[in-house]
Structure formats: C-alpha cells, structure tokens
C-alpha positions in Angstrom: -1.3 43.1 20.8 -2.8 44.7 23.9 -3.5 41.3 25.3 0.1 40.1 24.9 1.4 43.3 26.7 -1.1 42.8 29.5 -0.1 39.1 29.9 3.6 40.0 29.9 3.0 42.9 32.4 0.9 40.7 34.7 3.5 37.9 34.5 6.3 40.3 35.4 4.4 41.6 38.4 3.7 38.0 39.6 7.4 37.0 39.2 8.6 40.1 41.0 6.1 39.5 43.8 7.2 35.8 44.1 10.9 36.8 44.2 10.2 39.5 46.8 8.4 37.1 49.2 10.6 34.1 48.7 13.7 35.8 50.3 13.5 36.7 53.9 15.7 39.7 54.6 16.5 38.9 58.3 16.1 35.1 59.0 15.3 34.5 62.6 18.2 32.9 64.4 17.3 30.0 66.6 19.4 29.3 69.7 19.5 25.9 71.4 20.4 24.5 74.7 22.1 21.1 74.8 22.0 18.3 77.2 24.2 15.2 77.3 23.9 12.1 79.6 26.8 9.6 79.9 27.1 6.4 81.7 30.0 6.6 84.1 31.0 2.9 84.2 28.9 1.3 81.5 26.5 -0.3 84.0 23.8 2.3 83.4 23.5 2.8 87.2 25.6 5.9 87.6 25.3 8.7 85.0 26.6 12.2 84.5 24.2 14.9 83.2 25.6 18.0 81.5 23.2 20.8 80.6 24.3 23.6 78.2 27.8 24.0 79.7 26.3 25.4 82.9 24.9 22.5 84.9 26.7 19.2 86.0 24.9 16.4 87.9 25.8 12.9 88.9 22.8 10.6 89.2 22.6 7.2 90.8 19.8 5.2 89.1 20.4 2.0 91.1 17.0 2.2 92.8 15.3 2.1 89.3 17.5 -0.6 87.7 16.3 -4.1 87.6 19.4 -5.8 86.3 22.5 -5.4 84.1 21.9 -3.4 80.9 18.5 -2.3 82.0 18.0 0.8 79.7 14.6 1.7 81.2 16.0 4.2 83.7 17.8 6.1 80.9 14.6 5.9 78.7 12.6 7.3 81.7 15.1 10.1 82.0 14.7 10.8 78.2 10.9 11.0 78.7 11.3 13.3 81.7 13.3 15.8 79.6 11.0 15.4 76.6 8.2 16.5 78.8 10.2 19.6 79.6 10.6 20.4 75.9 13.9 18.7 75.1 14.2 16.9 71.8 16.2 13.7 71.5 19.1 14.0 69.0 20.8 10.7 69.5 21.0 7.6 71.7 24.2 5.5 71.7 24.4 2.2 73.4 27.5 0.1 73.8 30.4 0.3 76.3 29.5 3.8 77.4 25.8 4.5 76.7 24.9 8.1 76.3 22.3 10.4 74.7 22.1 13.9 73.5 19.1 16.3 73.5 18.4 19.9 72.6 15.7 22.5 73.0 15.2 26.1 71.8 16.4 28.8 74.2 13.9 31.4 75.4 
C-alpha cells in the first residue's frame, strides 16, 4: 500500500515538473531583417537591391556577366550576403529573376 502511494506521488511530481518546464512563459521574439534582389529587365545585368525597407541600391553586374542568362553574378551576390549572416529564403528564375533573404536583427 505504501509503495503504491509512493509511486503515485512520485509520478505526480514528475508530471507536474514536466508540465512546468514544457511551457515557456515568455517566448523570445525573434526579429528579422529582409533583403530582396530583382532583375530590372530580365537580363540579369541590372538589379535592384532592397534591404529591410531602408536601403535601395541599383547594381550593374555587366562586368561580371559572361553572357545571356548567366546567373553566376546573382549567385555570387547570394554568397556575399550569406557571408554577412543572411539566409536565402527563395530564388525565382524566369522573366524577372529575384531572390529573398533574411537575417536576425541585433
């Protein structure tokens, strides 16, 4: 009889402890910055770069392009931003190639 009560009591303590630690009272909110790069004319030579609604740049990649539909300059741009902590979210090819990235705000 004492063993059953001890097992039930110990089980109740374990269950309460698991419930207590499984719910975080104040989850940490993660903020992100977003970056988007669009091809202006579909040639992959001229692109627009928008960073987090604050920065706008026009880039001319003609010196890096080796021919029509050469995606290497865009891929190099992706690698450049990945080295700065950005994470690629999506890459869309087609008439207007573009990609989206994000990183955690400090």
